C-alpha positions in Angstrom: -41.2 -12.2 -58.4 -38.1 -13.0 -56.5 -36.8 -10.0 -54.5 -33.2 -9.0 -55.0 -31.3 -5.8 -55.3 -31.6 -4.1 -58.7 -28.9 -4.3 -61.3 -28.9 -0.5 -61.8 -25.7 1.0 -63.2 -25.2 4.8 -63.3 -26.1 6.2 -66.6 -24.3 8.6 -68.9 -24.1 12.1 -67.5 -26.6 13.2 -70.1 -29.0 10.5 -68.9 -29.8 12.5 -65.8 -32.5 15.0 -65.0 -32.2 17.7 -62.3 -34.7 18.4 -59.6 -34.2 20.7 -56.7 -35.6 23.1 -54.1 -33.0 26.0 -54.2 -31.1 24.5 -51.3 -30.1 21.1 -52.6 -30.7 19.0 -55.7 -31.1 15.4 -56.9 -30.2 13.7 -60.2 -32.7 11.3 -61.6 -31.6 8.7 -64.2 -33.7 7.7 -67.2 -34.6 4.4 -65.5 -36.2 6.3 -62.6 -33.3 6.0 -60.2 -32.2 8.9 -58.0 -28.4 8.3 -57.9 -27.3 11.6 -56.3 -28.8 13.5 -53.4 -27.1 15.5 -50.7 -29.2 16.5 -47.6 -30.0 19.1 -46.4 -27.7 21.3 -48.5 -25.8 21.1 -51.8 -22.6 20.6 -49.9 -23.9 18.1 -47.3 -23.0 14.4 -47.3 -24.8 12.4 -49.9 -27.7 10.1 -49.0 -27.7 8.6 -52.5 -24.1 8.3 -53.9 -24.5 5.5 -56.5 -23.6 8.1 -59.1 -20.0 7.9 -57.9 -20.0 4.2 -56.8 -22.4 1.3 -57.0 -25.9 0.6 -55.8 -24.3 -0.3 -52.4 -23.7 3.4 -51.9 -27.4 4.4 -51.9 -30.1 5.0 -54.5 -33.9 5.1 -55.0 -35.4 3.5 -58.0 -39.1 3.9 -58.8 -40.4 2.4 -62.0 -42.1 -0.6 -63.7 -41.3 -3.9 -62.0 -38.9 -6.1 -64.0 -37.5 -9.6 -63.7 -35.0 -10.2 -60.9 -31.4 -9.6 -61.9 -32.4 -7.7 -65.1 -31.6 -4.1 -66.0 -34.4 -1.7 -65.1 -36.2 -0.4 -68.2 -35.5 3.2 -69.2 -38.4 5.7 -69.5 -39.9 5.8 -73.0 -40.1 9.6 -72.8 -39.5 12.3 -70.2 -39.9 16.0 -70.0 -40.2 18.9 -67.6 -43.8 20.0 -67.0 -43.8 23.3 -68.9 -41.3 25.8 -67.6 -40.6 24.2 -64.3 -38.3 21.8 -62.5 -41.0 19.2 -62.2 -39.9 16.0 -64.0 -42.4 13.7 -65.7 -41.1 10.3 -66.9 -43.4 7.8 -68.8 -42.9 4.1 -69.5 -44.9 2.2 -72.2 -44.9 -1.4 -71.0 -46.6 -4.5 -72.4 -49.1 -4.1 -69.6 -49.8 -0.4 -70.0 -48.4 3.1 -69.5 -47.4 4.7 -66.3 -46.0 8.1 -65.4 -43.8 9.1 -62.5 -43.6 12.8 -61.5 -40.5 13.8 -59.5 -40.0 17.1 -57.8 -38.6 18.9 -54.7 -41.0 21.6 -53.4 -39.3 25.0 -52.6 -38.6 24.5 -49.0 -40.9 25.6 -46.2 -39.7 23.2 -43.5 -38.0 19.8 -44.1 -36.4 19.2 -47.5 -38.4 16.7 -49.5 -38.2 14.6 -52.6 -41.7 13.7 -53.8 -42.4 11.0 -56.4 -46.0 10.5 -57.6 -46.9 7.4 -59.6 -49.9 7.7 -61.9 -51.5 5.0 -64.0 -52.2 6.1 -67.6 -53.5 2.9 -69.2 -53.6 -0.8 -68.4 -52.5 -2.3 -65.1 -48.8 -1.8 -64.6 -46.8 -3.6 -61.8 -44.4 -1.1 -60.1 -41.6 -1.3 -57.6 -39.9 1.2 -55.3 -36.5 0.2 -54.1 -35.0 2.7 -51.6 -31.5 2.1 -50.3 -30.4 5.0 -48.0 -26.8 5.3 -47.2 -25.4 8.2 -45.2 -22.0 9.9 -45.4 -21.5 9.3 -49.2 -22.6 5.7 -49.0 -20.3 4.7 -46.1 -22.9 4.5 -43.3 -25.8 2.1 -43.1 -28.6 3.7 -41.1 -30.9 2.1 -38.6 -34.2 1.7 -40.5 -37.4 1.2 -38.5 -41.1 2.1 -38.3 -42.5 5.0 -36.2 -46.3 5.3 -36.4 -46.6 3.7 -39.8 -43.7 5.9 -41.1 -40.4 4.5 -42.1 -37.4 6.3 -40.8 -33.6 5.8 -41.4 -31.3 7.2 -38.7 -27.6 7.6 -38.5 -25.8 10.0 -36.2 -27.2 13.6 -36.7 -29.4 12.7 -39.7 -32.7 11.1 -40.3 -34.7 10.5 -43.5 -38.4 9.7 -43.3 -40.4 7.8 -45.9 -44.1 8.4 -46.2 -46.4 6.5 -48.6 -49.8 4.8 -48.7 -48.2 1.9 -50.4 -47.1 -1.1 -48.3 -43.4 -1.4 -47.7 -41.1 -4.1 -46.5 -37.4 -4.5 -45.9 -35.0 -6.9 -47.4 -31.3 -6.8 -48.2 -30.9 -3.6 -46.3 -33.3 -2.0 -48.7 -36.9 -0.7 -48.3 -39.2 -2.1 -51.0 -42.7 -1.5 -52.2 -44.5 -3.6 -54.8 -47.8 -2.4 -56.1 -49.9 -2.1 -59.3 -51.4 1.1 -60.8 -54.5 1.3 -63.1 -55.8 4.4 -65.0 -56.4 7.3 -62.6 -54.5 5.7 -59.7 -52.0 8.1 -58.0 -49.6 6.8 -55.3 -47.1 9.1 -53.7 -43.8 8.5 -52.1 -42.0 11.2 -50.1 -38.7 11.3 -48.3 -38.0 14.1 -45.8 -34.8 14.9 -44.1 -34.7 16.0 -40.4 -32.0 16.3 -37.8 -32.3 13.1 -35.9 -32.7 14.7 -32.5 -35.8 16.6 -33.5 -39.4 15.6 -33.6 -40.5 13.9 -36.9 -41.1 16.2 -39.8 -44.7 17.1 -40.6 -46.7 14.6 -42.7 -46.3 15.6 -46.4 -49.0 16.8 -48.7 -47.8 15.5 -52.1 -50.6 16.8 -54.2 -50.7 20.2 -52.5 -46.9 20.5 -52.8 -47.1 19.6 -56.5 -49.6 22.4 -57.2 -47.5 24.9 -55.1 -44.3 23.9 -56.9 -45.9 24.4 -60.3 -47.2 27.8 -59.2 -43.8 28.8 -58.0 -42.0 28.1 -61.2 -44.8 29.6 -63.4 -44.6 32.8 -61.5 -40.8 32.9 -61.5 -40.5 32.4 -65.2 -43.1 35.2 -65.9 -40.3 37.6 -64.9 -38.1 36.6 -67.8 -37.7 39.6 -70.2 -36.2 37.5 -73.1 -38.7 36.7 -75.8 -36.4 35.9 -78.7 -36.1 32.9 -81.0 -34.1 30.9 -78.4 -36.5 31.3 -75.6 -36.9 27.6 -74.8 -33.1 27.2 -74.4 -32.7 30.4 -72.4 -35.6 29.7 -70.0 -34.4 26.2 -69.3 -30.9 27.6 -68.6 -32.4 30.3 -66.3 -34.4 27.7 -64.4 -31.2 25.6 -64.0 -29.3 28.6 -62.7 -32.1 29.4 -60.3 -32.0 25.8 -59.1 -28.3 26.2 -58.3 -29.0 29.2 -56.1 -29.0 28.6 -52.3 -32.1 30.5 -51.3 -31.3 31.2 -47.6 -28.1 33.1 -48.4 -28.1 34.0 -52.2 -24.9 32.0 -52.8 -24.8 30.2 -56.2 -23.1 26.8 -56.6 -21.1 26.0 -59.7 -22.8 22.6 -60.0 -24.7 20.3 -57.6 -22.2 17.4 -58.0 -18.7 16.5 -57.2 -16.1 14.4 -59.1 -17.9 13.8 -62.4 -14.8 13.5 -64.5 -13.5 15.8 -67.2 -12.1 12.7 -68.8 -13.7 9.3 -68.4 -11.3 7.2 -66.3 -9.1 10.2 -65.5 -8.1 12.1 -62.4 -9.6 15.6 -63.2 -12.4 15.2 -60.8 -13.4 18.2 -58.6 -16.0 19.2 -56.1 -18.2 22.0 -57.6 -20.7 22.4 -54.8 -19.4 25.8 -53.7 -19.7 29.4 -54.7 -17.0 30.5 -57.1 -17.0 34.3 -57.2 -16.3 34.1 -61.0 -19.2 31.6 -61.7 -21.6 33.4 -59.4 -20.7 36.8 -60.9 -21.3 35.8 -64.5 -24.5 34.0 -63.4 -25.6 37.2 -61.8 -24.9 39.1 -65.0 -27.1 36.7 -67.0 -29.9 36.9 -64.5 -29.8 40.7 -64.5 -29.9 40.9 -68.3 -33.0 38.7 -68.3 -35.0 40.5 -65.6 -34.1 38.8 -62.4 -33.0 41.6 -60.0 -34.0 39.9 -56.7 -31.4 37.2 -57.3 -28.8 39.9 -58.0 -29.7 41.7 -54.8 -29.4 38.5 -52.8 -26.0 37.6 -54.3 -24.7 41.0 -53.7 -25.6 40.7 -50.0 -24.0 37.3 -49.9 -20.8 38.7 -51.4 -20.7 41.5 -48.8 -21.1 39.0 -46.0 -18.6 36.6 -47.4 -15.8 39.1 -48.0 -16.8 41.0 -44.8 -14.1 43.5 -43.8 -11.2 41.6 -45.3 -11.1 42.2 -49.1 -7.3 41.8 -49.1 -7.8 38.1 -48.4 -10.5 37.7 -51.1 -10.9 34.0 -51.9 -11.9 32.7 -55.3 -14.6 30.5 -53.8 -16.6 30.2 -50.6 -19.1 27.8 -49.1 -22.7 28.6 -49.9 -23.2 30.5 -46.6 -19.8 32.2 -47.0 -17.6 29.6 -45.3 -13.9 30.0 -46.0 -12.5 26.6 -45.1 -13.2 24.1 -47.9 -10.4 21.6 -47.2 -10.0 18.9 -49.9 -10.2 15.2 -49.1 -10.6 11.9 -51.1 -13.3 9.4 -50.4 -11.4 6.2 -51.0 -14.5 3.9 -50.5 -16.1 5.3 -53.6 -14.6 4.0 -56.9 -15.8 7.1 -58.9 -18.1 7.6 -61.8 -17.2 4.9 -64.4 -14.1 4.2 -62.3 -12.9 7.8 -62.6 -11.1 8.3 -59.3 -10.4 9.8 -57.0 -13.7 11.1 -55.6 -13.0 14.5 -54.0 -14.9 16.6 -51.5 -13.9 20.1 -50.6 -11.7 22.1 -53.0 -8.0 22.9 -52.4 -8.1 25.7 -55.0 -10.0 27.9 -52.6 -6.9 29.8 -51.5 -5.3 30.2 -54.9 -4.5 33.7 -56.2 -6.6 34.4 -59.2 -6.5 38.0 -60.1 -9.3 37.8 -62.7 -11.8 37.3 -59.9 -11.5 41.0 -59.0 -12.6 41.8 -62.5 -15.6 39.5 -62.6 -16.8 40.7 -59.2 -16.4 44.4 -60.1 -18.1 43.8 -63.5 -21.1 42.2 -61.7 -21.3 45.1 -59.2 -21.1 47.5 -62.1 -23.9 45.8 -64.1 -26.1 45.7 -61.0 -25.5 49.5 -60.6 -26.2 50.1 -64.3 -29.4 48.2 -64.3 -30.8 50.2 -61.4 -30.4 47.8 -58.5 -30.8 49.8 -55.3 -27.6 51.3 -54.2 -25.6 49.7 -51.4 -23.0 52.0 -50.0 -20.8 49.1 -48.7 -20.8 47.6 -52.2 -19.2 50.7 -53.5 -16.7 50.7 -50.6 -15.8 47.1 -51.4 -15.3 47.9 -55.0 -12.8 50.7 -54.1 -11.0 48.4 -51.7 -10.6 45.7 -54.4 -8.9 48.3 -56.6 -6.6 49.4 -53.8 -5.5 45.7 -53.6 -5.0 45.5 -57.3 -2.8 48.6 -57.2 -0.3 46.6 -55.3 -0.7 43.2 -56.9 -2.0 43.4 -60.5 1.6 42.8 -61.8 2.1 39.6 -59.9 1.8 36.1 -61.4 -1.2 34.0 -60.3 -2.9 30.7 -60.9 -5.4 32.1 -63.4 -9.0 31.4 -64.3 -8.5 27.6 -64.8 -7.0 27.0 -61.3 -3.8 25.5 -62.6 -1.9 23.4 -60.0 1.4 24.1 -61.7 3.6 27.2 -61.1 2.1 30.7 -61.1 2.3 32.7 -64.3 1.5 36.1 -65.7 -1.8 35.0 -67.3 -3.0 37.4 -69.9 -6.7 36.9 -69.0 -5.9 37.7 -65.4 -4.3 41.0 -66.4 -7.2 41.8 -68.7 -9.7 41.3 -65.9 -7.6 43.4 -63.6 -8.0 46.1 -66.3 -11.8 45.5 -66.3 -11.9 46.0 -62.5 -10.1 49.3 -62.7 -12.1 50.5 -65.7 -15.5 49.8 -64.2 -14.5 51.4 -60.9 -13.4 54.5 -62.8 -16.8 54.6 -64.4 -18.4 54.4 -61.0 -16.4 57.4 -59.8 -17.1 59.3 -63.0 -20.9 58.7 -62.4 -20.6 60.5 -59.1 -21.6 57.4 -57.0 -18.1 56.9 -55.4 -15.0 58.9 -54.6 -11.5 57.8 -55.5 -8.1 58.9 -56.9 -9.4 59.2 -60.5 -6.3 60.3 -62.3 -4.1 57.7 -60.5 -6.4 54.9 -61.4 -6.7 56.1 -65.0 -3.0 55.9 -65.1 -3.1 52.3 -63.7 -5.7 51.3 -66.2 -3.4 52.6 -69.0 -0.4 50.8 -67.5 -2.2 47.4 -67.3 -3.4 47.8 -70.9 0.1 48.7 -72.2 1.7 45.8 -70.2 -0.7 43.2 -71.7 -0.3 44.5 -75.3 3.5 44.5 -75.0 4.1 41.3 -73.1 1.1 39.1 -73.8 0.9 39.5 -77.6 2.8 37.4 -80.2 3.4 39.7 -83.2 4.7 36.9 -85.4 1.5 34.9 -85.0 -0.8 37.9 -84.5 -2.3 36.5 -81.4 -2.4 37.0 -77.7 -1.0 34.1 -75.7 -1.9 32.3 -72.5 0.7 34.0 -70.4 3.6 36.4 -70.8 6.4 34.8 -72.9 4.5 31.6 -73.7 3.5 30.2 -77.1 0.4 28.4 -75.8 -3.0 29.8 -76.5 -5.9 30.0 -74.0 -9.6 30.2 -74.8 -10.1 32.8 -72.1 -8.5 35.2 -74.5 -11.8 35.2 -76.4 -13.1 37.5 -73.6 -10.8 40.3 -74.6 -13.4 42.0 -77.0 -16.4 41.0 -74.8 -14.9 42.9 -71.8 -14.1 45.9 -73.9 -10.4 45.6 -73.5 -10.0 46.0 -77.3 -12.6 46.6 -80.0 -13.8 43.6 -82.0 -12.4 45.0 -85.3 -8.8 45.2 -83.8 -6.5 43.1 -85.9 -5.1 41.5 -82.8 -8.5 40.4 -81.6 -9.4 38.9 -85.0 -5.9 37.2 -85.1 -6.5 35.7 -81.7 -9.9 34.4 -82.6 -8.6 32.8 -85.7 -5.6 31.3 -83.9 -7.8 29.7 -81.3 -10.0 28.3 -84.0 -6.9 26.7 -85.6 -5.1 25.5 -82.5 -7.7 24.9 -79.8 -10.7 23.7 -81.8 -11.7 20.0 -82.0 -12.7 18.4 -85.3 -16.4 19.2 -84.6 -15.6 22.9 -84.1 -15.7 23.1 -80.3 -13.0 24.7 -78.2 -10.5 23.4 -75.7 -9.5 25.6 -72.8 -5.8 25.2 -73.5 -3.4 22.4 -74.7 -3.3 19.5 -72.2 -1.1 17.1 -74.3 1.8 17.2 -76.6 5.2 18.9 -76.2 4.0 21.8 -74.2 1.9 19.7 -71.8 1.9 20.4 -68.1 0.7 24.0 -67.8 -1.9 23.0 -65.3 0.2 20.5 -63.4 -2.2 17.6 -64.0 -2.1 14.3 -65.8 -4.5 13.4 -68.6 -6.7 15.3 -71.0 -10.2 16.8 -70.9 -13.1 17.5 -73.2 -14.0 20.6 -75.1 -15.0 23.3 -72.7 -18.5 24.3 -73.5 -18.3 27.9 -72.0 -15.3 28.6 -74.3 -17.2 27.3 -77.3 -20.1 29.7 -76.6 -17.5 32.5 -76.2 -16.2 31.7 -79.7 -19.7 32.0 -81.1 -20.0 35.4 -79.3 -16.8 36.6 -80.8 -17.6 35.5 -84.3 -20.8 37.5 -84.1 -18.9 40.5 -82.8 -16.5 40.5 -85.7 -19.3 40.2 -88.3 -19.2 36.4 -89.0 -22.8 36.1 -87.7 -23.8 33.1 -89.8 -20.8 31.1 -88.6 -21.7 32.2 -85.0 -25.3 31.0 -85.4 -24.3 27.7 -86.8 -21.8 27.1 -83.9 -24.4 28.1 -81.4 -27.0 25.8 -82.7 -24.4 22.9 -82.8 -23.8 23.7 -79.1 -27.6 23.7 -78.4 -27.7 20.2 -80.0 -25.3 18.9 -77.3 -27.8 19.5 -74.6 -29.6 16.4 -73.3 -33.3 15.8 -74.0 -34.1 18.1 -71.1 -31.9 21.0 -72.1 -29.1 20.4 -69.6 -25.4 20.8 -70.1 -22.4 19.5 -68.2 -19.1 21.3 -68.1 -17.5 19.7 -71.2 -18.0 17.7 -74.3 -15.9 14.7 -75.2 -15.7 14.8 -79.0 -14.1 11.4 -79.2 -16.7 9.6 -77.1 -19.5 11.9 -78.2 -20.8 12.5 -74.7 -21.0 15.1 -71.9 -18.3 15.0 -69.2 -17.6 17.0 -66.1 -19.9 18.2 -63.3 -23.6 18.4 -64.2 -25.5 20.6 -64.7 -22.9 23.3 -64.9 -23.7 27.0 -64.4 -20.6 27.9 -66.3 -22.1 26.3 -69.4 -25.6 27.6 -69.1 -24.6 31.2 -68.5 -22.8 31.8 -71.8 -25.6 29.9 -73.6 -27.9 32.7 -72.4 -25.4 35.4 -73.2 -24.8 34.1 -76.8 -28.6 33.8 -77.4 -29.0 37.5 -76.3 -26.2 38.6 -78.6 -27.4 36.6 -81.6 -31.0 37.8 -81.1 -29.8 41.4 -80.9 -27.8 41.0 -84.2 -30.7 39.2 -85.9 -28.4 36.2 -86.5 -30.8 33.3 -86.2 -32.4 30.9 -88.5 -36.0 30.2 -89.5 
């Protein structure tokens, strides 16, 4: 067979599987290609960046050999091994069946990607094609042999390939051609190491596989949810755990950057950071399903990140608490399906988003209510956040969706400011903190009155996106969930029905807010986006809360059907193209999936 570079093209977003080690993650396509991997951390430069470019920007394909110049065959079937993050892909070929097992062992040393090829039947010719590119595909490393190990070095980074299969180099790519028969097992491991250090230890693929399987089995055993949607809930919990940065407790919103919210559009953002909002709601879901250790670790991360400066609270931080996340464009990458620009860093880090104070306070409140060991500084921080809100709750802000247009008095931001004050009052009333109770009760009432007077459209019987506006916003669906108003309040029901009328797509999913038409431009961006999956889950929640439980269940199960074959969700759903869009997998989609499953289970609103 002639040797030439594969004709691999990045798959649909839903074609990817996630593997990870709680410090970084890789995306594996259906054809056995790793198209995205940042080493050694989620927010490090990518070693494989073909997802956002071409095969010239780095990839690792491992699968059945195929004719030169042809498209690699897609796996016949794939699955995670039980409740784990161990991916098993199988190909049925004319010559037999082969399985590739992909995983990243929870880290105890160098980060590793391990791929084990196993012959099932027949004799199947296989090929590994490894093209390492550093700095998001821009830098070609020096690849050479050291004691029968292959190492790629560029600047501060080195990646080591270990395998018993013979390898050779051609076209700036490391190849291995081999054949597997029933019972054969051939492992390939790449390990990252700072280039100035000694080589990483030789890997133990089989031992690591057993240890990784044990880790996930033991972790899932802590799950307290045993309802009818357990498969979907557990897969979402595993995904959230995979997005946790173990050394610090920080939680990334997604392991990717610049997967577009509109194919061919410019709404492409870097999500490899810790949004206080996303992390707080992730923490809430973990707490409600039995995972208190993750909650404790995130609370410690929060206290370190905010430190002694709560007045300068950022909406997001780096996974170790870094504050500077400067945004830049990588002009050598054309973007996923030509959706440019590709961005790293995030310029929204220094926006004013008053709702964050509510989400953080709600998370701290829930941790307190579920018996997490008291931390005195957490209570002090909570009080300081309210002291800040006393002076600033009535200011305009950029809001939950990080608009890049002018600041507004967003209703959701005010509601979440109310939540922050309300939960802190409850903390003081419980005797676990001291504060000016009467003054803050008065502030709570003031915020509530302000929202109901200025953020509510009496003629249409709905709350609006911001004071004085006519637009709707799906974040208004959180009003009853946060306890701002009871579910049976006519204003709540009116808002839910207005959002169904004006923000729902033909298939019943929910847009965040209008992005086209006469009132376009609220977010200061060009183009459109897909239905926002978190908002669609919020609608299902609200429908259940107002007694429309059968409708809620049907919507929830329609949303579950959008998951890929491995149970993973991106940020949005493009109803026109019938495909997932946005960064993947997305914590902000998997968290409300868990929450809605818990609510429907509690209400008995589930089928069969």
